[in-house]
N, C-alpha and C positions, 0 to 999 in steps of 0.2 A: 504494500500500500504506500502510495506517495503522500506527500503533504502539499496542501494548497491553501492559499489565502485568497479569498474572494473579495474583490473590490468592485463596487458598482451599485447600481440602483436595482429596484425590483424588476426592471426591464433588462436585466443582465443577459448577455448573449451566451452564457455558459449553461448548457442543458443540465437541469437539475438531476436527471437520472445518472449523470457521470459523477456526481458528488460522492456517491458511495464507494468509488474507487480510491478515494483520498481520505486522509485524516484532516478534517477541516478544523482549524484552530479557532477561527472566528470570522465574522463578516466585518468588513470596513464599509460602513454605509456612507451615504452622502452627508455633507455638512460643509461648514466653511473650510477653506484650504488648511488652516492650522489644525483644526480638529481632526480632519482626515489624515494629515501627515503624522500627528501625534498618535492617533489610534493605530495607523499602519506600523509605526515604529514599535509600539507595544506588542502588537500581534506578531510582527516579524521576529522580535526578540524571543518570544515564546516558541516560535517554530525552530529557530536556531538552537535554543536550549534543548528542545526535544530531540533534535537531530544529533546533538552532541551526546545526550544521554543514551540514545540508541546505539551510538558508536561504542559506548563504554560497557554495554551489556556483556556479561561473561557466561560461559557455559562451564560448569564445574563437573568434571568427569574423574572417575577413579577406576583403577584396576590393580589388583595384587598389591595394595598398599601405596601405590603411586597416585597422587592426586594432581590434576592439572586444571588451571583456570585459564580458559581460552577465550579471547575476545571473539564474540560472534562475528564481528566485522572482518576478522582475519580468516575465517573458515572458507575454504574453496569448495570442498565436497566431503561427503561421507560415503564410505563403501562397506557393504556387508561382507564380512569375512568369517568363516567358520561359525561360531555361536555368537559372534558379536559384531562390532563395527570398528572401522578405523576412520578417524577424522584427520583430514589433511588441511593444514593451515599454514599461514605465514609463507616464507619463501620455500621451505622444503621440510617442514616439520610434520610429524604424524603421531597419533596416539591411538592405541587399541583399547577398547573398553567393551563391557557386556551391555548390550541393549538391542532393541530392534529398530529397523529403519522406520517403521510406522510410528513408534514412540518418539523418535527424534523429529520426524516430520511434523507431528503434533506440537512438540516443544518449540520448534522453529517456525511455526505457522505465523504468517504476517511479517516475516523477516526476509522475504525474497528468496526462499529456498524452494526448489521444485524437484519432484521426482523425475529422473532421467530414464530409469529402468528399474527392474525389480531389485537391483543390487546397488543403485547409486542415487544419492540425493545431492543436488548441486546448488551452489549459490549463483543465481542468475547474474549477479553483478560481476562474477568472475568469468562469464562466458564471453569469449572474443568472437567466435563464429559458431553457427549451428547449421547442420545439414540434417537430412532425414535419418541418418544412421549414427551421427556422433556430434558431440559438442567439443569444441576446442577451447580450452581455458587459457587465461592470460599467462599462465606459467608453462604453457606448451603441452600440458597433459590432455589426452583425448579420452573422452568419456563416452561409452556407447549409449545411444538413445533408442529406447524401445518405441515401436510403432504407436502403441497406445498412449505414450507419454509425449510424443513429439508435438502435437498441436498446441497443448497447453504450455509446454516449455518454450516453443517458438514464439507464442503470443507474449509470454512473460518477458522473454529476451528482447522482443521488439518494443514493448512498453518501457523497459529499463533503458534501452538505447534512446528512446524518444524523450525521456525525462532528464537526460544528462545535458 
């Protein structure tokens, strides 16, 4: 989900049905120029603070006594392996832990992670290119994309590229 600040009057040209795709912080309504600018500055600060907070969210994982706190923003993808998962993050770090892909998908919901196949959950922000059979990540790793997951993943990647 993206963030949006709506500025305008009741006759705004932004279709209301698209508002559900965004986290709306507030509306900046009409008024004199000073009021609108002050209100915009306040709402904009809230949006920036929320983005910074989202960047600082951590995932706490453990396995065999080893505990890792991983910034969610640093996660590139998760891969199902044996009875657990391996999370790949940062430049070339990884960590194995016991969980299911479905559980992690639920935990990371709303943070731009999408299923690429039965064995992979990827961060759409890390996708450099996507085809019908694979996703190329910014670190050069190629992730297989399952047929049933391709349409939603492609749409999410296109929305992510449009918001940059």
